[in-house]
KEDREN-307315 format. One record per atom (N, C-alpha, C): chain; atom name; x, y, z. Coordinates in steps of 0.05 Angstrom, whole numbers. Layout:
   lumke   titi       c1       c2       c3
       A     CA        X        Y        Z
...
This chain:
   lumke   titi       c1       c2       c3
       A      N     -492     -121    -1033
       A     CA     -466     -132    -1057
       A      C     -464     -164    -1050
       A      N     -485     -181    -1057
       A     CA     -477     -208    -1056
       A      C     -444     -216    -1069
       A      N     -420     -238    -1054
       A     CA     -406     -252    -1074
       A      C     -409     -252    -1100
       A      N     -424     -255    -1108
       A     CA     -425     -271    -1134
       A      C     -430     -238    -1150
       A      N     -438     -219    -1144
       A     CA     -438     -189    -1157
       A      C     -417     -179    -1158
       A      N     -402     -180    -1134
       A     CA     -374     -179    -1129
       A      C     -356     -183    -1138
       A      N     -357     -215    -1147
       A     CA     -345     -225    -1165
       A      C     -341     -221    -1194
       A      N     -373     -203    -1200
       A     CA     -365     -191    -1228
       A      C     -348     -174    -1231
       A      N     -365     -156    -1210
       A     CA     -334     -128    -1214
       A      C     -309     -140    -1224
       A      N     -298     -158    -1205
       A     CA     -275     -164    -1205
       A      C     -276     -184    -1236
       A      N     -281     -191    -1247
       A     CA     -278     -198    -1268
       A      C     -281     -188    -1294
       A      N     -297     -167    -1290
       A     CA     -300     -144    -1307
       A      C     -274     -124    -1303
       A      N     -258     -130    -1290
       A     CA     -232     -116    -1282
       A      C     -235      -92    -1259
       A      N     -249      -99    -1251
       A     CA     -259      -71    -1223
       A      C     -253      -94    -1195
       A      N     -233      -80    -1181
       A     CA     -225     -100    -1162
       A      C     -217      -75    -1139
       A      N     -235      -70    -1126
       A     CA     -236      -46    -1093
       A      C     -222      -59    -1070
       A      N     -186      -62    -1071
       A     CA     -178      -72    -1049
       A      C     -192      -51    -1021
       A      N     -200      -63    -1004
       A     CA     -215      -61     -969
       A      C     -237      -45     -977
       A      N     -250      -52    -1005
       A     CA     -280      -45     -998
       A      C     -307      -64     -980
       A      N     -314      -44     -969
       A     CA     -334      -54     -945
       A      C     -367      -58     -954
       A      N     -364      -37     -968
       A     CA     -393      -38     -966
       A      C     -396      -15     -995
       A      N     -424      -17    -1011
       A     CA     -439       -1    -1028
       A      C     -459       22    -1023
       A      N     -470       36    -1038
       A     CA     -494       44    -1036
       A      C     -515       35    -1058
       A      N     -534       25    -1041
       A     CA     -555       14    -1060
       A      C     -570       42    -1077
       A      N     -574       46    -1109
       A     CA     -581       69    -1110
       A      C     -617       53    -1108
       A      N     -621       41    -1104
       A     CA     -654       45    -1100
       A      C     -664       54    -1069
       A      N     -642       39    -1056
       A     CA     -650       50    -1021
       A      C     -636       64    -1008
       A      N     -613       72    -1018
       A     CA     -602       90    -1010
       A      C     -583       89     -992
       A      N     -580       64     -976
       A     CA     -568       47     -952
       A      C     -540       32     -958
       A      N     -524       36     -944
       A     CA     -506       25     -949
       A      C     -505       -4     -939
       A      N     -492      -18     -966
       A     CA     -494      -48     -965
       A      C     -464      -59     -953
       A      N     -466      -88     -946
       A     CA     -449      -94     -941
       A      C     -435     -105     -969
       A      N     -408     -108     -971
       A     CA     -392     -111     -998
       A      C     -403     -143    -1008
       A      N     -400     -160     -979
       A     CA     -404     -190     -988
       A      C     -427     -199     -978
       A      N     -446     -194     -966
       A     CA     -460     -202     -959
       A      C     -488     -186     -970
       A      N     -489     -164     -977
       A     CA     -513     -145     -992
       A      C     -528     -141     -966
       A      N     -519     -142     -939
       A     CA     -542     -137     -915
       A      C     -532     -101     -914
       A      N     -551      -86     -905
       A     CA     -552      -62     -890
       A      C     -521      -56     -870
       A      N     -499      -43     -874
       A     CA     -492      -52     -854
       A      C     -475      -12     -850
       A      N     -458      -12     -828
       A     CA     -443       14     -832
       A      C     -413       18     -836
       A      N     -402       36     -855
       A     CA     -373       33     -852
       A      C     -354       34     -826
       A      N     -368       62     -824
       A     CA     -341       71     -807
       A      C     -341       53     -775
       A      N     -322       53     -759
       A     CA     -326       41     -732
       A      C     -340       49     -710
       A      N     -356       38     -699
       A     CA     -366       48     -672
       A      C     -347       73     -651
       A      N     -371       96     -648
       A     CA     -341      113     -631
       A      C     -376      132     -614
       A      N     -360      139     -598
       A     CA     -381      158     -588
       A      C     -380      185     -594
       A      N     -379      193     -626
       A     CA     -385      220     -641
       A      C     -361      235     -642
       A      N     -343      248     -613
       A     CA     -335      262     -607
       A      C     -299      259     -598
       A      N     -286      269     -606
       A     CA     -255      246     -595
       A      C     -253      255     -569
       A      N     -238      232     -556
       A     CA     -231      244     -523
       A      C     -219      272     -519
       A      N     -207      275     -539
       A     CA     -184      302     -525
       A      C     -202      318     -528
       A      N     -222      331     -541
       A     CA     -245      350     -536
       A      C     -256      344     -513
       A      N     -257      327     -492
       A     CA     -272      325     -463
       A      C     -243      318     -453
       A      N     -224      326     -456
       A     CA     -207      325     -437
       A      C     -199      356     -424
       A      N     -197      347     -402
       A     CA     -191      378     -378
       A      C     -158      385     -377
       A      N     -145      403     -394
       A     CA     -113      399     -393
       A      C     -115      428     -366
       A      N     -103      415     -338
       A     CA      -99      426     -317
       A      C      -73      448     -321
       A      N      -73      469     -315
       A     CA      -49      486     -320
       A      C      -36      482     -294
       A      N      -46      467     -273
       A     CA      -29      461     -256
       A      C      -10      437     -259
       A      N       24      452     -247
       A     CA       49      434     -257
       A      C       58      425     -233
       A      N       51      402     -232
       A     CA       71      394     -204
       A      C      102      379     -210
       A      N      111      394     -193
       A     CA      143      390     -198
       A      C      153      373     -172
       A      N      175      361     -190
       A     CA      192      331     -176
       A      C      207      352     -150
       A      N      200      346     -132
       A     CA      212      348     -106
       A      C      245      336     -102
       A      N      261      345      -96
       A     CA      292      333      -89
       A      C      297      340      -61
       A      N      310      315      -51
       A     CA      318      330      -25
       A      C      325      347       -6
       A      N      320      362       19
       A     CA      333      383       29
       A      C      355      389       17
       A      N      376      415       14
       A     CA      407      413       14
       A      C      411      434       38
       A      N      416      420       57
       A     CA      424      434       81
       A      C      442      440       86
       A      N      472      432       74
       A     CA      495      427       85
       A      C      509      467       94
       A      N      495      481       77
       A     CA      495      505       84
       A      C      474      528      107
       A      N      463      505      126
       A     CA      454      507      148
       A      C      465      497      169
       A      N      488      478      168
       A     CA      496      468      183
       A      C      522      485      183
       A      N      537      497      165
       A     CA      557      515      168
       A      C      556      539      145
       A      N      561      561      154
       A     CA      544      584      138
       A      C      555      585      118
       A      N      555      591       85
       A     CA      564      603       62
       A      C      586      625       65
       A      N      598      630       48
       A     CA      616      651       43
       A      C      626      648       16
       A      N      623      672        4
       A     CA      636      675      -27
       A      C      665      693      -18
       A      N      681      679      -26
       A     CA      709      695      -35
       A      C      724      691      -58
       A      N      744      715      -72
       A     CA      755      721      -93
       A      C      729      714     -111
       A      N      735      705     -144
       A     CA      716      703     -154
       A      C      727      676     -173
       A      N      716      677     -198
       A     CA      716      649     -210
       A      C      745      647     -227
       A      N      762      660     -222
       A     CA      789      664     -232
       A      C      812      655     -208
       A      N      799      649     -183
       A     CA      812      639     -168
       A      C      808      610     -169
       A      N      838      594     -165
       A     CA      837      565     -166
       A      C      832      557     -133
       A      N      855      574     -113
       A     CA      850      566      -89
       A      C      854      586      -71
       A      N      839      580      -56
       A     CA      845      605      -26
       A      C      862      589        2
       A      N      870      605       11
       A     CA      886      603       39
       A      C      880      619       59
       A      N      878      604       76
       A     CA      875      627      100
       A      C      892      623      129
       A      N      901      632      140
       A     CA      915      629      164
       A      C      899      624      192
       A      N      920      610      202
       A     CA      910      597      223
       A      C      933      613      250
       A      N      927      629      266
       A     CA      945      642      286
       A      C      938      640      310
       A      N      962      625      321
       A     CA      971      618      352
       A      C      983      637      363
       A      N      964      644      391
       A     CA      984      660      406
       A      C     1008      642      423
       A      N     1034      652      423
       A     CA     1053      624      436
       A      C     1072      644      455
       A      N     1083      638      479
       A     CA     1113      643      490
       A      C     1108      635      516
       A      N     1125      644      533
       A     CA     1137      634      560
       A      C     1144      656      573
       A      N     1140      651      601
       A     CA     1146      672      620
       A      C     1175      674      641
       A      N     1187      678      651
       A     CA     1206      686      675
       A      C     1210      681      692
       A      N     1218      684      712
       A     CA     1228      700      738
       A      C     1230      722      738
       A      N     1216      746      754
       A     CA     1221      774      741
       A      C     1257      783      754
       A      N     1266      795      743
       A     CA     1292      806      751
       A      C     1302      846      736
       A      N     1311      853      753
       A     CA     1314      879      743
       A      C     1329      883      711
       A      N     1350      863      709
       A     CA     1362      861      690
       A      C     1361      837      673
       A      N     1351      826      679
       A     CA     1336      795      662
       A      C     1313      808      630
       A      N     1323      792      615
       A     CA     1312      799      589
       A      C     1291      773      589
       A      N     1294      751      604
       A     CA     1289      730      599
       A      C     1247      733      591
       A      N     1242      706      580
       A     CA     1210      702      572
       A      C     1210      713      546
       A      N     1197      708      530
       A     CA     1180      717      504
       A      C     1153      720      492
       A      N     1137      735      478
       A     CA     1112      729      471
       A      C     1108      730      443
       A      N     1103      712      423
       A     CA     1103      706      403
       A      C     1086      700      383
       A      N     1078      698      359
       A     CA     1055      684      351
       A      C     1058      664      334
       A      N     1052      643      322
       A     CA     1056      628      303
       A      C     1031      630      283
       A      N     1036      624      259
       A     CA     1015      630      235
       A      C     1017      601      217
       A      N      997      584      217
       A     CA      999      565      195
       A      C      978      570      172
       A      N      990      571      154
       A     CA      970      575      127
       A      C      956      548      122
       A      N      926      549      101
       A     CA      913      527      104
       A      C      899      528       77
       A      N      904      505       59
       A     CA      896      518       33
       A      C      866      491       16
       A      N      851      503        5
       A     CA      829      487        0
       A      C      826      502      -28
       A      N      823      480      -52
       A     CA      823      483      -80
       A      C      796      495      -88
       A      N      783      508     -103
       A     CA      756      515     -118
       A      C      754      497     -142
       A      N      721      478     -138
       A     CA      730      465     -159
       A      C      702      489     -178
       A      N      705      486     -210
       A     CA      694      497     -221
       A      C      676      481     -244
       A      N      650      489     -247
       A     CA      629      472     -260
       A      C      604      487     -274
       A      N      594      468     -288
       A     CA      576      491     -309
       A      C      558      467     -322
       A      N      537      483     -330
       A     CA      517      466     -346
       A      C      511      488     -364
       A      N      494      479     -386
       A     CA      486      492     -406
       A      C      455      491     -414
       A      N      443      509     -423
       A     CA      415      513     -427
       A      C      420      511     -449
       A      N      391      490     -467
       A     CA      393      504     -502
       A      C      363      500     -501
       A      N      348      510     -523
       A     CA      329      510     -532
       A      C      326      520     -561
       A      N      311      509     -571
       A     CA      302      507     -602
       A      C      277      530     -603
       A      N      273      534     -630
       A     CA      251      565     -630
       A      C      223      547     -640
       A      N      226      526     -650
       A     CA      198      505     -660
       A      C      189      492     -624
       A      N      208      481     -610
       A     CA      199      466     -582
       A      C      194      491     -568
       A      N      200      520     -570
       A     CA      192      539     -550
       A      C      166      546     -559
       A      N      155      552     -586
       A     CA      132      559     -600
       A      C      117      528     -587
       A      N      121      508     -589
       A     CA      103      485     -587
       A      C       88      485     -555
       A      N      114      494     -534
       A     CA      106      482     -509
       A      C       96      512     -499
       A      N       91      532     -523
       A     CA       75      562     -509
       A      C       47      547     -516
       A      N       45      537     -542
       A     CA       16      532     -535
       A      C        7      514     -508
       A      N       18      503     -507
       A     CA        3      491     -480
       A      C       16      499     -451
       A      N       11      534     -462
       A     CA       20      553     -431
       A      C       43      540     -419
       A      N       59      538     -440
       A     CA       92      524     -419
       A      C      106      547     -424
       A      N      129      559     -405
       A     CA      148      569     -411
       A      C      177      563     -407
       A      N      178      550     -436
       A     CA      197      524     -436
       A      C      232      543     -431
       A      N      239      562     -442
       A     CA      267      577     -428
       A      C      260      583     -409
       A      N      234      591     -380
       A     CA      243      596     -355
       A      C      245      567     -342
       A      N      229      540     -350
       A     CA      238      520     -339
       A      C      268      510     -343
       A      N      266      520     -370
       A     CA      301      504     -371
       A      C      328      522     -357
       A      N      318      543     -353
       A     CA      336      563     -327
       A      C      333      557     -306
       A      N      303      553     -292
       A     CA      296      543     -274
       A      C      316      512     -262
       A      N      316      494     -283
       A     CA      325      468     -278
       A      C      358      476     -273
       A      N      371      490     -289
       A     CA      401      496     -287
       A      C      412      516     -253
       A      N      394      524     -255
       A     CA      395      541     -224
       A      C      396      520     -195
       A      N      369      498     -204
       A     CA      368      472     -182
       A      C      386      463     -182
       A      N      396      449     -208
       A     CA      418      437     -208
       A      C      448      441     -197
       A      N      458      471     -203
       A     CA      475      484     -190
       A      C      471      479     -165
       A      N      453      479     -155
       A     CA      445      483     -128
       A      C      450      459     -111
       A      N      441      432     -124
       A     CA      448      407     -120
       A      C      471      398     -116
       A      N      488      410     -140
       A     CA      513      392     -142
       A      C      541      413     -118
       A      N      531      436     -117
       A     CA      542      456      -97
       A      C      546      439      -66
       A      N      515      427      -53
       A     CA      508      417      -34
       A      C      525      401      -33
       A      N      529      377      -54
       A     CA      534      352      -54
       A      C      574      352      -53
       A      N      583      381      -66
       A     CA      607      382      -57
       A      C      613      392      -31
       A      N      587      409      -17
       A     CA      603      421       11
       A      C      591      396       20
       A      N      583      368       15
       A     CA      584      350       33
       A      C      605      327       33
       A      N      616      326       10
       A     CA      633      310        1
       A      C      659      307       -6
       A      N      661      341      -11
       A     CA      687      355      -26
       A      C      683      341      -60
       A      N      712      344      -62
       A     CA      724      335      -91
       A      C      747      317      -91
       A      N      744      288      -93
       A     CA      764      274     -109
       A      C      797      290     -114
       A      N      821      284     -107
       A     CA      838      292     -126
       A      C      846      323     -119
       A      N      833      337      -98
       A     CA      829      367      -91
       A      C      837      360      -70
       A      N      848      388      -55
       A     CA      841      406      -31
       A      C      812      417      -27
       A      N      799      390      -25
       A     CA      764      400      -21
       A      C      755      391       -8
       A      N      757      388       13
       A     CA      737      370       24
       A      C      705      386       30
       A      N      691      363       55
       A     CA      666      365       60
       A      C      653      364       80
       A      N      633      364       91
       A     CA      628      363      121
       A      C      622      338      135
       A      N      618      309      109
       A     CA      626      290      127
       A      C      660      277      120
       A      N      671      287      105
       A     CA      705      273       93
       A      C      720      292      108
       A      N      721      312      123
       A     CA      735      335      122
       A      C      765      325      151
       A      N      795      312      128
       A     CA      811      306      155
       A      C      812      322      181
       A      N      803      349      190
       A     CA      806      348      215
       A      C      784      344      233
       A      N      760      329      219
       A     CA      734      324      236
       A      C      745      307      261
       A      N      739      311      282
       A     CA      742      290      303
       A      C      731      264      291
       A      N      738      241      309
       A     CA      729      212      312
       A      C      694      207      323
       A      N      674      187      313
       A     CA      655      184      322
       A      C      655      181      348
       A      N      638      181      361
       A     CA      632      170      390
       A      C      622      147      392
       A      N      623      131      400
       A     CA      603      110      405
       A      C      574      115      424
       A      N      551      106      410
       A     CA      530      111      429
       A      C      522      100      450
       A      N      505      111      456
       A     CA      494       97      493
       A      C      480       66      485
       A      N      485       57      507
       A     CA      469       27      506
       A      C      457       30      524
       A      N      419       27      508
       A     CA      400       22      521
       A      C      386       -3      531
       A      N      369       -4      539
       A     CA      349      -34      546
       A      C      349      -52      524
       A      N      341      -31      497
       A     CA      342      -56      467
       A      C      362      -51      464
       A      N      386      -35      464
       A     CA      407      -36      445
       A      C      414       -3      441
       A      N      432       -9      421
       A     CA      442       20      411
       A      C      424       36      392
       A      N      408       15      371
       A     CA      389       31      358
       A      C      358       57      366
       A      N      369       73      348
       A     CA      345       89      367
       A      C      314       77      363
       A      N      316       66      344
       A     CA      276       45      344
       A      C      267       40      354
       A      N      293       21      379
       A     CA      295       10      403
       A      C      298       19      422
       A      N      301       49      432
       A     CA      312       63      454
       A      C      288       85      463
       A      N      286       90      483
       A     CA      265       99      499
       A      C      272      130      495
       A      N      253      147      500
       A     CA      268      171      496
       A      C      285      184      516
       A      N      291      172      537
       A     CA      312      181      565
       A      C      338      174      544
       A      N      332      150      528
       A     CA      368      137      520
       A      C      367      147      500
       A      N      351      159      477
       A     CA      361      179      452
       A      C      377      206      464
       A      N      354      215      487
       A     CA      366      238      495
       A      C      399      235      511
       A      N      404      215      515
       A     CA      427      210      532
       A      C      448      201      510
       A      N      444      196      488
       A     CA      462      204      454
       A      C      465      236      452
       A      N      445      249      449
       A     CA      448      275      446
       A      C      462      293      467
       A      N      456      282      496
       A     CA      474      292      514
       A      C      503      284      521
       A      N      511      258      507
       A     CA      534      254      512
       A      C      553      270      481
       A      N      546      277      469
       A     CA      556      287      442
       A      C      560      318      449
       A      N      535      331      466
       A     CA      539      358      472
       A      C      567      355      498
       A      N      564      338      517
       A     CA      581      336      539
       A      C      613      335      523
       A      N      611      326      508
       A     CA      639      322      483
       A      C      643      347      478
       A      N      628      358      466
       A     CA      632      389      463
       A      C      640      403      478
       A      N      631      405      496
       A     CA      633      430      520
       A      C      666      418      535
       A      N      670      396      539
       A     CA      693      392      551
       A      C      723      394      530
       A      N      713      386      500
       A     CA      738      398      489
       A      C      741      415      495
       A      N      724      446      485
       A     CA      724      474      498
       A      C      734      484      507
       A      N      732      459      538
       A     CA      751      476      561
       A      C      732      496      572
       A      N      706      501      562
       A     CA      685      519      578
       A      C      693      539      565
       A      N      695      540      532
       A     CA      694      566      517
       A      C      658      560      503
       A      N      649      528      501
       A     CA      626      523      493
       A      C      612      510      524
       A      N      587      520      533
       A     CA      564      502      545
       A      C      537      511      539
       A      N      524      491      551
       A     CA      500      493      543
       A      C      478      498      538
       A      N      488      525      542
       A     CA      464      555      533
       A      C      475      567      510
       A      N      503      560      495
       A     CA      507      571      467
       A      C      490      550      443
       A      N      493      574      429
       A     CA      482      566      405
       A      C      500      544      390
       A      N      476      520      383
       A     CA      489      501      369
       A      C      471      497      350
       A      N      486      478      331
       A     CA      460      467      309
       A      C      471      433      308
       A      N      441      420      311
       A     CA      445      396      312
       A      C      431      382      292
       A      N      459      371      270
       A     CA      452      359      247
       A      C      439      326      248
       A      N      418      319      246
       A     CA      405      289      249
       A      C      404      278      223
       A      N      404      253      213
       A     CA      402      242      196
       A      C      371      238      198
       A      N      354      242      170
       A     CA      336      246      161
       A      C      323      214      164
       A      N      334      197      168
       A     CA      323      163      176
       A      C      317      162      213
       A      N      331      177      226
       A     CA      320      169      255
       A      C      308      201      265
       A      N      303      222      256
       A     CA      307      243      274
       A      C      282      240      280
       A      N      262      224      263
       A     CA      232      227      270
       A      C      233      204      307
       A      N      251      195      309
       A     CA      254      181      338
       A      C      246      206      363
       A      N      259      236      353
       A     CA      265      246      373
       A      C      234      253      385
       A      N      212      247      367
       A     CA      188      251      383
       A      C      172      229      407
       A      N      200      210      406
       A     CA      195      189      430
       A      C      196      190      457
       A      N      164      187      465
       A     CA      156      195      491
       A      C      164      176      516
       A      N      176      192      537
       A     CA      178      177      562
       A      C      147      164      588
       A      N      151      157      596
       A     CA      131      158      616
       A      C      118      186      618
       A      N      118      212      626
       A     CA      118      228      635
       A      C      106      249      613
       A      N      115      229      587
       A     CA       97      238      556
       A      C      121      274      551
       A      N      142      265      558
       A     CA      161      280      544
       A      C      180      267      531
       A      N      186      274      499
       A     CA      197      270      475
       A      C      227      273      490
       A      N      241      268      470
       A     CA      270      267      460
       A      C      271      296      461
       A      N      254      302      442
       A     CA      255      330      426
       A      C      248      341      451
       A      N      228      345      464
       A     CA      225      367      488
       A      C      248      362      510
       A      N      263      349      520
       A     CA      291      354      537
       A      C      311      364      521
       A      N      315      353      494
       A     CA      338      370      483
       A      C      328      407      487
       A      N      312      419      482
       A     CA      298      444      478
       A      C      300      448      502
       A      N      299      437      533
       A     CA      289      446      559
       A      C      326      445      565
       A      N      347      434      558
       A     CA      375      435      566
       A      C      392      449      543
       A      N      380      446      522
       A     CA      401      466      506
       A      C      377      475      487
       A      N      375      493      503
       A     CA      347      520      495
       A      C      361      529      470
       A      N      380      539      461
       A     CA      398      558      437
       A      C      403      534      414
       A      N      392      509      414
       A     CA      401      487      394
       A      C      389      489      373
       A      N      392      492      343
       A     CA      375      489      326
       A      C      376      456      312
       A      N      357      448      312
       A     CA      361      417      302
       A      C      357      418      271
       A      N      368      412      253
       A     CA      369      406      215
       A      C      373      383      210
       A      N      340      373      197
       A     CA      349      345      182
       A      C      373      345      163
       A      N      384      326      155
       A     CA      414      317      135
       A      C      413      297      127
       A      N      395      297       93
       A     CA      394      273       85
       A      C      412      256       76
       A      N      436      271       70
       A     CA      469      254       70
       A      C      479      240       96
       A      N      469      237      115
       A     CA      471      237      148
       A      C      460      208      141
       A      N      451      199      134
       A     CA      438      172      130
       A      C      463      159      112
       A      N      483      140      122
       A     CA      502      132       98
       A      C      502      102      113
       A      N      516       90       90
       A     CA      515       58      106
       A      C      535       46      125
       A      N      547       66      134
       A     CA      556       61      163
       A      C      534       59      183
       A      N      517       75      176
       A     CA      499       77      203
       A      C      483      113      194
       A      N      482      116      224
       A     CA      462      144      222
       A      C      478      163      232
       A      N      481      187      219
       A     CA      507      205      233
       A      C      487      228      250
       A      N      498      232      273
       A     CA      488      260      284
       A      C      512      274      291
       A      N      506      305      285
       A     CA      533      321      280
       A      C      525      349      299
       A      N      542      356      317
       A     CA      528      377      338
       A      C      560      394      333
       A      N      545      423      319
       A     CA      567      452      310
       A      C      561      468      335
       A      N      579      485      338
       A     CA      578      505      356
       A      C      577      533      342
       A      N      559      544      344
       A     CA      554      568      321
       A      C      574      592      315
       A      N      596      586      328
       A     CA      617      599      337
       A      C      625      597      365
       A      N      655      608      368
       A     CA      660      605      395
       A      C      687      632      391
       A      N      676      640      417
       A     CA      683      670      424
       A      C      686      686      401
       A      N      662      688      387
       A     CA      656      705      362
       A      C      673      690      335
       A      N      685      663      342
       A     CA      696      656      311
       A      C      685      640      300
       A      N      669      633      277
       A     CA      662      617      268
       A      C      679      594      268
       A      N      660      568      266
       A     CA      680      546      263
       A      C      682      537      251
       A      N      670      543      220
       A     CA      667      534      192
       A      C      644      548      177
       A      N      665      540      143
       A     CA      649      553      132
       A      C      640      539      101
       A      N      616      540       96
       A     CA      620      524       67
       A      C      628      549       49
       A      N      652      546       31
       A     CA      658      565        5
       A      C      656      566      -18
       A      N      646      589      -29
       A     CA      651      590      -51
       A      C      659      605      -66
       A      N      676      612      -85
       A     CA      690      630     -107
       A      C      677      651     -125
       A      N      650      628     -130
       A     CA      625      638     -153
       A      C      599      619     -148
       A      N      576      639     -133
       A     CA      555      627     -139
       A      C      539      616     -161
       A      N      541      643     -176
       A     CA      531      626     -204
       A      C      536      656     -226
       A      N      549      643     -238
       A     CA      556      657     -262
       A      C      546      650     -286
       A      N      527      672     -301
       A     CA      509      665     -332
       A      C      524      682     -361
       A      N      530      658     -374
       A     CA      546      677     -397
       A      C      533      682     -422
       A      N      529      700     -436
       A     CA      507      710     -465
       A      C      500      688     -477
       A      N      479      693     -473
       A     CA      457      678     -502
       A      C      459      675     -515
       A      N      473      653     -530
       A     CA      483      655     -558
       A      C      462      645     -584
       A      N      450      658     -596
       A     CA      443      650     -621
       A      C      446      625     -644
       A      N      438      609     -648
       A     CA      443      593     -680
       A      C      424      607     -693
       A      N      420      588     -721
       A     CA      402      590     -734
       A      C      374      594     -733
       A      N      371      570     -718
       A     CA      348      562     -702
       A      C      343      559     -670
       A      N      357      560     -663
       A     CA      361      556     -631
       A      C      382      572     -620
       A      N      372      570     -597
       A     CA      396      585     -570
       A      C      403      569     -557
       A      N      433      577     -547
       A     CA      450      570     -520
       A      C      462      584     -500
       A      N      467      577     -473
       A     CA      478      594     -461
       A      C      482      571     -442
       A      N      512      587     -428
       A     CA      525      574     -407
       A      C      523      575     -377
       A      N      514      571     -361
       A     CA      519      572     -330
       A      C      539      560     -318
       A      N      544      570     -300
       A     CA      574      558     -271
       A      C      572      570     -252
       A      N      587      557     -247
       A     CA      589      557     -208
       A      C      617      551     -198
       A      N      625      557     -176
       A     CA      651      553     -162
       A      C      651      535     -136
       A      N      654      525     -128
       A     CA      654      508      -99
       A      C      677      496      -86
       A      N      684      508      -66
       A     CA      705      501      -44
       A      C      702      480      -21
       A      N      680      472      -24
       A     CA      679      448       -1
       A      C      674      465       27
       A      N      687      456       51
       A     CA      682      460       77
       A      C      714      472       88
       A      N      712      500       93
       A     CA      740      502      109
       A      C      729      499      139
       A      N      738      473      153
       A     CA      741      485      195
       A      C      755      490      192
       A      N      760      518      207
       A     CA      776      529      228
       A      C      774      512      254
       A      N      760      506      268
       A     CA      761      501      301
       A      C      752      470      300
       A      N      759      447      293
       A     CA      748      425      294
       A      C      737      409      316
       A      N      752      425      345
       A     CA      748      416      369
       A      C      718      432      373
       A      N      709      446      348
       A     CA      675      455      373
       A      C      655      436      348
       A      N      670      415      340
       A     CA      640      395      327
       A      C      649      370      345
       A      N      630      359      344
       A     CA      626      330      360
       A      C      601      311      337
       A      N      612      289      339
       A     CA      598      266      322
       A      C      595      244      335
       A      N      567      220      327
       A     CA      563      205      336
       A      C      550      189      303
       A      N      554      159      303
       A     CA      550      150      287
       A      C      527      125      296
       A      N      502      125      295
       A     CA      481      102      305
       A      C      469       87      280
       A      N      453       56      293
       A     CA      437       50      282
       A      C      412       56      275
């Protein structure tokens, strides 16, 4: 339809907005509305929607989080229940004195002294909520929405519990692996040829730092701990790789640790990478059968009833954590390196 013919339509009171073409009665061809040249009305395409050619992989890749290893350094225990706001444990010290023997003398006494130590629990919660429509929609994509949200709640509670075990809670008598007031001061690292940083140290120099920490532990225990005692060596994830540094004999620092302290377990701790430096942390598993410390919880997990709404559901999840209870501070030794 040439422009003059289209104008005739408009003059005749027919104005089709957006008109692209028309069908010629004689040829049945689609003609351009302005030029009258045969043309196509639809946009060019491959003929098949790309969505129909897309493969939707059922494999789901979950975003990973840093390992939560506080309870690997100190064993976790559960005491009380979720109604318990505070825990108190007793430190018993055997005391006494002796006197020269005499048949009628009653000098000398054997006694004990007790001190009660308190720590508070922090009770926290999260909510799982899901609607009927969103559950149905995700089911079409073969996704179990409810299970995913429940897994998220469990993971979140684990992350927060680990954080409290590491840092405690401000305003409460709830302390962590990094800031417990009874922890010993950090040792000064040894100085190697290239300085004190592990990246510049040889395998022997790195081992010397670990050896210094263990020797300090043995010395403070006055023989209750020795090099064959089961221990845990927590190391910042920023420097743990340097344990594989080898010397001229092909021995790595890790090899030397395993040879000299065969019962030592090495644990990577992301939280030991701090602004002040990278922490190395040695703790004995126990001393004369007594644990050195515990990560304490009063409620590992508590789930409440699922509450139905008009077209949705909700459920509360809760947990309670009391941080680190440190019983034998002398059985811990620390060093801060760069």
